[in-house]
PLY file of the C-alpha trace (Angstrom):
ply
format ascii 1.0
element vertex 319
property float x
property float y
property float z
element edge 318
property int vertex1
property int vertex2
end_header
82.48 98.60 114.89
84.78 99.76 112.41
83.47 96.93 110.31
79.71 97.75 110.54
80.60 101.38 109.97
82.49 100.35 106.39
79.70 97.95 105.57
76.88 100.72 106.16
79.04 103.61 104.14
79.34 101.08 101.21
75.70 100.34 101.16
74.89 104.35 101.15
77.18 104.54 98.31
75.40 101.40 96.58
71.88 102.83 97.14
72.91 106.31 95.72
74.74 104.90 92.54
71.51 102.59 92.03
68.93 105.17 92.60
71.18 107.43 90.00
71.19 104.76 87.45
67.45 103.97 87.61
66.27 107.44 87.53
68.10 107.93 84.25
66.89 104.71 82.80
63.25 105.63 83.78
63.78 108.72 81.77
64.91 107.17 79.10
61.95 104.52 78.83
60.15 107.49 77.10
62.44 107.15 74.22
62.13 103.52 72.93
62.01 103.58 69.27
64.47 100.67 67.79
67.52 102.30 66.18
70.61 100.65 64.32
69.16 96.91 63.69
66.86 94.63 61.99
66.40 92.51 64.64
62.60 91.84 65.84
62.26 92.82 69.38
58.76 91.73 71.09
58.16 95.11 72.20
57.97 96.06 68.19
54.22 94.81 68.56
53.28 97.29 71.23
51.59 100.70 70.67
54.22 103.24 71.84
52.33 104.20 75.04
51.99 100.60 75.96
55.48 100.04 75.14
56.49 102.73 77.50
54.08 101.44 80.19
55.93 97.99 80.15
59.76 99.32 80.09
58.54 101.41 83.05
57.14 98.77 85.18
60.15 96.36 84.34
62.50 99.34 85.42
60.71 99.66 88.58
60.36 95.86 89.26
64.01 95.41 88.65
64.83 98.40 91.11
62.47 97.13 93.51
63.98 93.44 93.41
67.74 94.91 93.60
66.96 97.41 96.33
65.83 94.47 98.39
68.90 92.38 97.55
71.17 95.24 98.39
69.03 96.40 101.77
69.42 92.84 103.27
72.50 91.22 102.04
74.92 90.57 104.46
77.73 89.54 102.10
80.00 91.92 100.28
79.82 91.42 97.10
77.07 89.40 96.99
77.12 86.11 95.87
74.55 84.03 93.85
74.87 80.35 93.22
73.19 79.67 89.96
70.09 78.06 91.36
69.24 81.05 93.43
69.96 83.58 90.67
67.72 81.51 88.38
64.69 81.38 90.63
64.83 85.12 91.63
65.23 85.87 87.86
62.19 83.67 87.55
60.05 85.54 90.14
60.82 89.06 88.75
59.79 87.93 85.48
56.42 86.70 86.90
56.09 89.90 88.50
56.30 92.30 85.74
54.15 89.72 83.77
51.38 89.78 86.08
51.52 93.47 86.97
51.57 94.26 83.05
48.61 92.07 81.94
46.85 93.39 85.31
47.14 97.09 84.13
46.06 96.40 80.86
43.39 93.77 81.20
41.50 95.85 84.08
41.73 93.05 86.53
44.03 90.89 88.67
45.68 88.25 86.59
47.79 85.55 88.11
50.54 83.66 86.21
51.52 79.99 86.46
55.20 79.36 87.11
55.60 76.31 85.26
53.64 78.03 82.38
56.11 81.02 82.20
59.25 78.60 82.90
58.32 76.36 79.87
58.19 79.88 77.38
60.88 79.73 74.90
62.32 83.14 75.72
61.92 82.50 79.74
64.38 79.72 79.16
66.59 81.63 77.08
66.98 84.33 80.04
67.35 81.78 82.47
70.15 80.03 80.76
71.66 83.71 81.02
70.50 84.50 84.72
74.30 84.92 85.62
75.41 87.31 83.22
71.90 88.88 82.26
70.92 89.43 86.02
73.39 88.50 88.73
76.61 90.07 87.32
74.83 93.90 87.29
74.04 93.30 90.66
77.50 92.24 91.90
78.93 95.36 89.68
76.55 97.58 91.86
77.81 96.28 94.93
81.20 96.38 93.80
82.65 97.78 90.61
85.55 95.52 90.91
83.73 92.27 91.94
85.83 88.96 91.10
82.34 87.95 89.23
82.69 90.63 87.04
86.16 90.59 86.18
86.00 86.91 85.37
83.68 87.83 82.55
84.58 91.06 81.10
88.63 91.33 82.36
91.07 92.15 80.39
88.96 94.55 78.25
86.94 96.19 81.34
89.18 96.29 84.46
86.08 97.75 86.35
82.40 98.29 86.04
82.19 102.01 85.44
78.80 103.63 86.12
78.24 104.04 82.16
78.78 100.35 81.88
76.44 98.98 84.74
73.69 101.35 83.34
74.00 99.69 79.82
73.97 96.03 81.72
70.91 97.03 83.71
69.14 98.44 80.28
69.66 95.17 79.05
68.10 93.12 81.69
65.08 95.68 81.45
64.68 95.40 77.62
65.33 91.66 77.89
62.48 90.92 80.55
60.29 93.33 78.63
60.78 91.21 75.28
60.22 87.95 77.28
56.74 89.28 78.61
55.42 90.02 75.18
56.65 86.93 73.81
55.05 84.99 76.69
51.94 87.17 76.11
51.71 86.61 72.35
51.80 83.16 72.92
49.06 82.60 75.78
46.80 85.70 75.34
46.69 86.84 71.54
44.04 84.73 70.99
41.71 87.47 72.44
41.06 89.90 70.15
40.24 92.73 72.92
43.68 91.96 73.60
45.12 92.81 70.48
43.10 95.91 70.21
44.30 97.25 73.53
47.90 96.39 73.02
49.33 96.18 69.65
50.20 98.60 66.73
46.78 98.98 64.34
48.83 97.11 61.71
48.96 94.09 63.87
45.43 93.85 64.25
45.08 92.15 60.94
45.86 88.16 61.77
47.84 87.60 58.79
50.26 90.54 59.69
50.01 89.20 63.49
50.81 85.50 62.77
53.86 86.53 60.41
55.05 88.54 63.07
54.95 86.07 65.52
56.66 83.58 63.61
58.97 85.59 62.56
59.62 86.46 66.19
59.93 82.68 67.21
62.04 81.84 64.19
64.65 84.24 65.27
64.54 83.27 68.57
65.49 79.62 67.94
68.38 81.26 65.80
69.76 83.09 68.67
69.34 80.05 71.08
70.69 77.34 68.49
73.05 79.29 66.42
73.79 82.81 67.48
74.47 81.69 71.45
76.93 79.18 70.65
78.91 81.34 68.30
78.90 84.15 70.61
80.30 82.13 73.58
82.80 80.85 71.14
83.80 84.47 69.95
83.61 85.56 73.63
81.08 88.10 72.77
77.99 89.43 74.09
75.13 91.33 72.60
73.84 93.98 74.67
70.71 96.34 74.55
71.01 99.78 75.36
68.65 102.57 76.04
69.50 106.22 75.18
67.37 109.21 74.46
67.58 108.66 70.67
66.27 105.08 71.20
66.97 101.36 71.57
70.63 100.26 70.43
72.19 96.91 70.09
76.06 96.48 70.96
78.50 93.81 70.95
80.63 93.68 73.61
83.59 91.21 74.94
82.62 88.52 77.35
84.28 85.36 78.59
81.94 82.80 78.92
83.91 79.66 78.16
82.83 77.90 81.02
79.14 77.84 79.59
80.59 75.95 76.64
79.89 72.62 78.42
76.55 73.10 79.27
75.54 73.62 75.58
72.95 71.08 74.02
73.76 68.50 71.47
72.33 70.72 68.69
74.39 73.70 69.64
77.51 71.86 69.62
76.90 70.98 65.91
76.87 74.86 65.45
80.57 74.82 67.16
81.50 71.86 65.07
80.46 73.55 61.94
82.15 76.54 63.06
85.36 74.69 63.23
85.20 72.81 60.24
84.37 76.01 58.39
87.64 77.66 59.95
89.77 74.66 59.08
88.34 74.61 55.37
88.94 78.42 55.26
92.39 78.12 56.41
93.35 75.58 53.96
91.83 77.63 51.16
93.81 80.19 52.14
97.14 78.55 52.13
95.94 76.47 48.82
95.35 80.25 47.53
98.79 81.50 49.03
100.95 78.52 47.54
99.45 78.66 44.27
99.72 82.16 43.92
103.35 81.91 44.70
103.52 79.07 42.42
102.13 81.38 39.09
104.27 84.07 40.22
107.47 82.22 39.93
106.29 80.82 36.44
105.16 84.07 35.21
108.61 85.61 36.85
111.05 83.06 36.18
109.92 80.75 33.63
107.85 82.94 31.06
110.55 85.63 31.73
113.37 83.46 30.79
111.43 82.66 27.32
110.59 85.90 26.44
113.95 87.04 27.50
115.48 83.96 24.77
112.82 85.03 21.98
113.63 88.56 22.53
117.60 87.78 22.14
116.50 85.71 19.10
114.91 88.43 17.31
117.70 91.03 18.22
120.03 88.74 16.58
118.10 87.96 13.52
118.20 91.76 13.03
121.56 91.93 13.45
121.96 89.45 10.38
0 1
1 2
2 3
3 4
4 5
5 6
6 7
7 8
8 9
9 10
10 11
11 12
12 13
13 14
14 15
15 16
16 17
17 18
18 19
19 20
20 21
21 22
22 23
23 24
24 25
25 26
26 27
27 28
28 29
29 30
30 31
31 32
32 33
33 34
34 35
35 36
36 37
37 38
38 39
39 40
40 41
41 42
42 43
43 44
44 45
45 46
46 47
47 48
48 49
49 50
50 51
51 52
52 53
53 54
54 55
55 56
56 57
57 58
58 59
59 60
60 61
61 62
62 63
63 64
64 65
65 66
66 67
67 68
68 69
69 70
70 71
71 72
72 73
73 74
74 75
75 76
76 77
77 78
78 79
79 80
80 81
81 82
82 83
83 84
84 85
85 86
86 87
87 88
88 89
89 90
90 91
91 92
92 93
93 94
94 95
95 96
96 97
97 98
98 99
99 100
100 101
101 102
102 103
103 104
104 105
105 106
106 107
107 108
108 109
109 110
110 111
111 112
112 113
113 114
114 115
115 116
116 117
117 118
118 119
119 120
120 121
121 122
122 123
123 124
124 125
125 126
126 127
127 128
128 129
129 130
130 131
131 132
132 133
133 134
134 135
135 136
136 137
137 138
138 139
139 140
140 141
141 142
142 143
143 144
144 145
145 146
146 147
147 148
148 149
149 150
150 151
151 152
152 153
153 154
154 155
155 156
156 157
157 158
158 159
159 160
160 161
161 162
162 163
163 164
164 165
165 166
166 167
167 168
168 169
169 170
170 171
171 172
172 173
173 174
174 175
175 176
176 177
177 178
178 179
179 180
180 181
181 182
182 183
183 184
184 185
185 186
186 187
187 188
188 189
189 190
190 191
191 192
192 193
193 194
194 195
195 196
196 197
197 198
198 199
199 200
200 201
201 202
202 203
203 204
204 205
205 206
206 207
207 208
208 209
209 210
210 211
211 212
212 213
213 214
214 215
215 216
216 217
217 218
218 219
219 220
220 221
221 222
222 223
223 224
224 225
225 226
226 227
227 228
228 229
229 230
230 231
231 232
232 233
233 234
234 235
235 236
236 237
237 238
238 239
239 240
240 241
241 242
242 243
243 244
244 245
245 246
246 247
247 248
248 249
249 250
250 251
251 252
252 253
253 254
254 255
255 256
256 257
257 258
258 259
259 260
260 261
261 262
262 263
263 264
264 265
265 266
266 267
267 268
268 269
269 270
270 271
271 272
272 273
273 274
274 275
275 276
276 277
277 278
278 279
279 280
280 281
281 282
282 283
283 284
284 285
285 286
286 287
287 288
288 289
289 290
290 291
291 292
292 293
293 294
294 295
295 296
296 297
297 298
298 299
299 300
300 301
301 302
302 303
303 304
304 305
305 306
306 307
307 308
308 309
309 310
310 311
311 312
312 313
313 314
314 315
315 316
316 317
317 318
């Protein structure tokens, strides 16, 4: 009986915290101008009102999924295996995409699971399902959950409300960018679609194709180069919603376990970093030894020669 009351009390605290965080996030979706970096976001393509609608839809869907899991969970803290986490995240992506496209098209849109799953951005998010989707949920349930501390300790001893909010901001922005990328690849051939959703400068096919190619190129760079580098350096880039706009911040995250799951191409990136570190270290050592040698030559050998010449001059003057 006491245990049941304790669980109910914890759930009430979690519900209250979740409601407070999502209320703040919903308010912040009104202020979605990008700040502080030059990276392309998928949502940069959208008109301001369309962008705000997408962020709002995403925030409400994330809140709904989190609330359902919190309400019906029996374990504390909740533990997902990787497969279940990816399945839930894919379902969430599908719900957001369908509601957004249905709202903008004016009639019901159904998204094929496999088509969505094959999208390059979707693959990226599913590979990051644990840190992107599961960790914020576990932190909501327990701010000192073992899964949170495994990744963020010792820099973050517990998940503060502000940090949980930042992680959920990041989840919402990543899902929104993923939905736009999927739409760009699969629906943008319809001109009426571009007229409805995109900023006026992207009505030009040339400007639109340039944006799409740059976005795809940046995504591939992130997957094959930046992601393995971040894993190796224990870093994680988080997108944050504020009333002054969207910012990106790099935080500490220990994800060394994921190094084993990297593709061969990504492993070449790590090899390049290792070689670079080795060569830079050897160059620094060589430069240090050379500078010490030159200093010895100038201070000792040349100093003695100059001293001898000077004494010879003095002796000559005396004579």
